[in-house]
C-alpha positions, -999 to +999 in steps of 0.1 A: -283+419+585-248+407+574-240+406+537-233+371+525-200+361+510-217+357+476-234+391+476-224+413+447-201+386+434-217+387+399-236+420+398-223+426+362-229+391+348-255+403+323-229+425+308-203+397+304-189+400+269-192+366+252-182+355+217-208+361+189-230+332+179-234+331+141-266+321+123-278+310+089-311+316+072-338+290+079-354+280+045-382+262+064-393+292+086-429+285+076-428+252+095-424+247+132-398+220+140-375+215+170-337+214+170-320+198+200-284+206+209-266+186+236-233+197+251-223+167+272-189+182+284-198+217+294-174+233+319-172+265+338-156+275+370-171+280+405-168+318+411-162+312+448-137+283+449-122+285+414-128+248+410-142+234+377-179+227+373-191+201+348-225+198+332-246+186+303-264+215+287-294+207+266-311+232+243-344+226+225-354+253+201-380+260+175-363+283+149-379+312+132-359+330+105-325+319+117-307+288+129-276+286+150-244+279+132-227+251+152-190+259+149-195+294+163-218+280+190-191+255+200-166+284+203-192+303+224-196+273+247-159+267+251-155+304+262-171+294+296-143+270+304-124+296+323-153+318+334-163+319+371-201+318+370-229+304+391-249+276+376-281+297+376-264+326+359-247+305+331-280+289+320-297+323+319-268+340+301-268+313+275-305+318+270-301+356+266-273+352+241-291+324+222-323+345+219-303+376+209-285+356+181-314+338+164-347+351+178-363+317+179-400+310+182-392+293+215-362+278+233-356+258+265-322+254+281-314+228+307-282+228+327-277+195+344-247+200+366-226+173+383-229+168+420-209+193+440-208+192+478-234+165+478-259+186+459-270+181+423-282+212+405-305+213+374-313+247+361-340+253+335-348+285+316-370+291+287-382+318+263-414+319+242-415+346+215-453+350+214-455+352+252-426+377+252-442+398+225-475+398+244-458+409+276-440+437+258-473+449+243-489+449+277-461+471+291-470+499+266 
C-alpha cells in the first residue's frame, strides 16, 4: 500500500508549543453555569497548500475552579494564524490546551470552517470531567 501525501505530516502536532492560557479564580465554583466564547475570525493555514483557512470557533464550557482569562486566550488563538494544521487537529489541540489551562467541568469546541474545495468541514470535540475521571479510575 502506498503512503498518502498527508501521512506523517503532523505526527508531532500534540507536542506543538502554544502560548499559555491564563485563568482567574471562579468565585461561583459551587454553581454550574455555561460560558460561551465565539471566535468569528479564526484563521490557520492549510498544512498542504499553505493557503489560509477561515473558521468560526465556538466554545461552550462549564467552569470549575478557574475561568479563562480572555486577553491571553485571544493571544493563544492568534498564534494559529501562521500555523499549518488540519481542521481536525486544531479543534482537538484547542480542546487539550483549554482543559489543561482551566480544568473545566465540561467543554465543547466546535470548529465551523469555511468551504474549501467545495467541502464544508465542521469539527466538534468535547470533554466531560466526570466521564474522564471515571475512565481514568477504570484504567487502574
